[in-house]
N, C-alpha and C positions, 0 to 999 in steps of 0.2 A: 393591651391598653383598655379595651372595653370591659375587661373583667375587674378593673380597679374599683374600689369603693368610691361612691359618688355622693359625698355627704350633703351637698346642696342640690342634688338631682339636676345638674346642669344638662342642657340639651342645645347648645349652640349660641351664637351671637343673635341678639334681637335687633339692636341698632347701634350706630355710632352717631354721636351728637357733636356738632361743630358750632362755634360761635365766632362772630365778627361784627363789624358795624353793619347797620341795616342794609340788607341786600347785597353786601359785598362778596358773598360766596356763591351767588346764583350762577355767575358766568363760569366759575370753576366746575360746578357739577353739570352744567350744560355741556361743557367741553368734554366731560367724561361720559356723556350720553345719558345722564339721569334726567328724569322728568319730575317736575313739581306736580304732585297728584292731589295734595290736600293742604288745608290751612287749619290751624288750631282755631277752635270756636271763639276764644276770647283773648288769645295772645298772639304776638308777632312771631309765631313759630310755624315752621313749614315742614311737611313730609315730602321727601324726594325719594324716588324709587327707580330701580332697575333690577330685573330678575327677582331674586329673593333678598335683595339688599335694601335695608331701610336706613336712610340718612335723615337725621333731624338737623335743620338749620335754625338756630335759636338767635333771634334778633331782639328779644324782649328786654327792655330797659329794667334796671333794678332787679334782675333775676340772679340766681347763683351763677348762671352762664356769663352774665355781663360782668360780674366781679372777677370771674376767671379770666375774661378777656382783658380787664384792666391790668391784671398781673402778668398774663402770658401773651397777649395779643391774639390775632386770629389763630385758631387751633382746634384740635379735637378736645372737647371739654368733658366728655362723659361717654360711657358705653353701657349697653344693656345686655345682660346675660339672660337667656331663656332658662326657666326652671319649671319643674312640675308643680311646685307649690311655693309661691313667693314668701308668704308669711312664715312657713316652716323653714325655708332656706335662710331667711333673714335671722330668725332666732338661732338657728344652728351656727350661722356665721358669727354672731355675737358670742355664742358659747365658745367658739374656737379662737376668739380674740380679736375679731374684726372691730374697727372703730365705726360706730354709727354716724350717719349724717342725718341729723334731725331737722324737721321743719323744711325739708326740701321737697318742693313739688317738682316732679320730673318734667320732661318735656311736654307732658300732657296735664290735665287737671287732676287725674288720679294721683293720689299720694303714694307713689311707688316706693317701696323700701329700698334704701341705698346704703352702701358702706363706702368708706373712704379708700380710694385707690391711688394710683400713681399721680404725684404732683398735687394731691388733694382732690382730684377729680372723682366724681361719684361713679360707682359701679351699681347700676340699678338691677334689681332682680324682678323679672317679668314672667307672669304665668298666664296671661290672657291677651286678647286682642285689644291693645291699648289705643288703637287708632280709630276704630269704628265709633267708640263712645265719645271721644273728645275732639275729633277732627271732622271737618266738612270736606268731603271729596268733591273735586271739580267735575261738573257734568261734561260729558264728551271726552274725558281724558281717561285713557286706559290705566286702571289702578295697578297693573302689573306690566309696565312697558319693557320691551326687550332691549331697547337702547343699543349699545355697542356690543352686546353679547356678554356683558359681565353678569355673573350669576349669584355668587355668594361671597361673603367675607371669608377669605382663606386664613388670614392671620393678621395680627398687628404687632408692631415692634415698639418696645420702650427703650429710650436712651436714659441712662442713669449716671450719676456721679461715680467717679473711680472709687472702688471699694464698696459700692452699694448694690452690686449685682446680686450678691448672695442674700442681702436683706430682702430684696424683692422676690427672689426665688423662694425664700422661706415663707414669705407672705402668701404666695399663690399655692405653695405646697401645703401649708398649715390650714388655710381657710377652705380651699377648694379641692385639695389633693391632686393638684397638677403634678406631673412627673417630668423630669428632665429627659429629653430624647436626643439632644445634640449639644455638643460643646465645640466652639471654634476659637482658635487663636490666630488671628489674621495679621500678617505683616505686609504693609505696603512698602514702597520705596523709601518713604519718609516718616510714616506714622503707623500705628497699629491699633487693633481693638480685640477684645474678647467678647464672645457672645454665647449665651446659654439659652437654648430653645426649650420651652415648656409646653406641654399639652394637657388639656383638661381630661378627666376620666371619660368623658363622652367622645373624645377624639375630634371634636368639632371646633373647639376654641384653642387656638395656638398663639402663644405669646413669646417671641424671642426677646431677650434682654441684652442690651449692648452697653459696654463701658470701654473707655479708652484704656489701652494697655501701656501708655506712656504719658509723659507730660508734654504740654505744648498746644499746638493749634490743630489737633486732629479733628476729624469730622464730628465726633461725639461732643468734644469741647465746644465746637462752633454752634452746634444745636443747643446745648445747655445754656450758652451765653445768649443766643438770640431768643430762645424760648423763656429764659429766666427761670430755669429749673428743670426737673425731670419730667418727662412726659412721653406722649405717643409720637414717635418719629415718622412712621409710615404705616399705611393700611394697604393690605394686599387683597385684590379682588380676583376671583377665579373666572376662567372662561373655558369653553370647550374648543375654541379655535382662535389661538392667539394671533395668528397672521391676519385673519379677517378682522379681529377686534382692533389690532394695531392700525389697519387701513382705515377703519371707521373713526378711531380716535384721532388719527392724523388729519383726516378730512374735517374734523371739528375744531382743529387747531391745537391739539395737545402737543406738548414739547417733551422730548425724552432726554434722559441723562446722556452724557457724552458716551458714545459707543466704544467698545473695546477695540484695540488695534486689529489690523487684518490678520496678524499672526494668531490671534485667538481662534479665528475660523479655520485657518490653515492647519491648526492642531486638533480640530474636532475629530477628524477621522482616526487619529492616533489615540485620543483620549476616550472616545466613544465609538469604537469600530462598528460598522454596519448599523449605525443609529437610524438610518432611513429618512432623516429629515432633510428638507431642501436647503442645503447650506447657503447657497447663493441668496435665497430669499430671506433667510435669517440674517445674513450679513447686511443685506440691503436695508433692513429695518433695525439692526442693532440688537436683535433678540438673542438672549443667552440660552445655552442648552446644557443641561446637566443630567446625571442619572447613572445607569449601569447597564452595559450591554454584554457583560462577560458571563461565562458559564451558562449560556443558552437562555438567559433571561433578558428582557428589555424593559427597563423602567426609565422613563424620561420625564424631565421637567423643563418647560420653556418659560422664561420670565424676562420682563423688561421693566424699567423704572422710569417714572416721569421726573421732570425737573421739580424743584420745590414749587408747590402750588398754593399753599396756605401758610404764610410765614415760612418756617423751616420744615414744614410737613410736606411729604411727597407721597406718591402712590406707586404700588407695584401691581403688575398685571401678570397673571400666572396661569399656565395650563399644565395640569398633571396627567401624565400617561402612566399610571400605576406606580408613580414615585411619590412618597409621602415626606420627602425631605424639604430642605429650604434652599436648595441650590448651593450646597456647600462647595461644590466644585467650581462655582462661579464667584464665590465670595472674594477671592483675591482679585479677579478681573473687575468686579464691581467696586471693590475698595480702591483700586488704583484709578478707576474711572472717576470716582469722587475726588481723589487726590488731584488729578489733572484739572478737574473743574475748580477746585480750591486754588490751585496755582494760577489758573487763568483769571480768576476773580481777585487775586492778590491776597487771599486770606492766608495762604500757606507760603511762607518765605523760604525758598530753598537755595538762596544765594550764598548763605553762610557755608 
């Protein structure tokens, strides 16, 4: 993967930007263990951090973010990709067919080049420290807080209309030279979805794409209806110790998706023999386990998902132990967990 051509010279996520009514998202990121470390010098825009994760909360009226909020409600309204040279990357993106977003000042005063991404949201191209110039950091506040142990943006997932997954796959492949690394066709008891996971040439930006595989009230359709369009469904944050991170998140009031049934954990020893993880502690917390322990290798991935926290947007918390997948062995368990939640909330009618 790292030998692939990297036309825009990408090198990871720079930030994810969220929008809502004034101050409405503060409690969400406090619950996740983030700290507000800086305020924009002239706008109602704030920088929240934990580990190497930069979160921008944009409450500025009459901004592109506020217009995005009017259309989609509280949501992830933009993302920033790191690149070695933003001007060069922007010109290359336009040559490759990207649609420019002009006259958009990014979350800072700097006029950061941007192209149109999922749901019309900007993808900013960033090649410098955009925070030191236009933000005022708070005195006495650690600019790199440890928080609950979340360290990096591992991936983020798009939900798209049925038949549009290939369109967005082509977008990322054509503009950035993303490559497909996984494909899933998941069937729950009542609904289904297909998912195509893409990774950038640098291996640091991962974006799975989801679409419903049937008609009706599946989880993708529910998101698209509530969000009023295609967009970012969830953001995954990595940690080196998911059990400890879970305990800290729980203590801060985080709520997690409905856990899988007990049979999921009873079958772990069969599915992943000699995995070595504390099954009882995983079950107590509802943490999922995936990977491969056959043929003398041990690659494991631990993951858990929050409830919806920003409109229909939720978060994933993930620990990788030499596994670079997306928990494909857990997809069915997760999918059925969301189905049970939809049934409980009355969104999915299974009486017929």
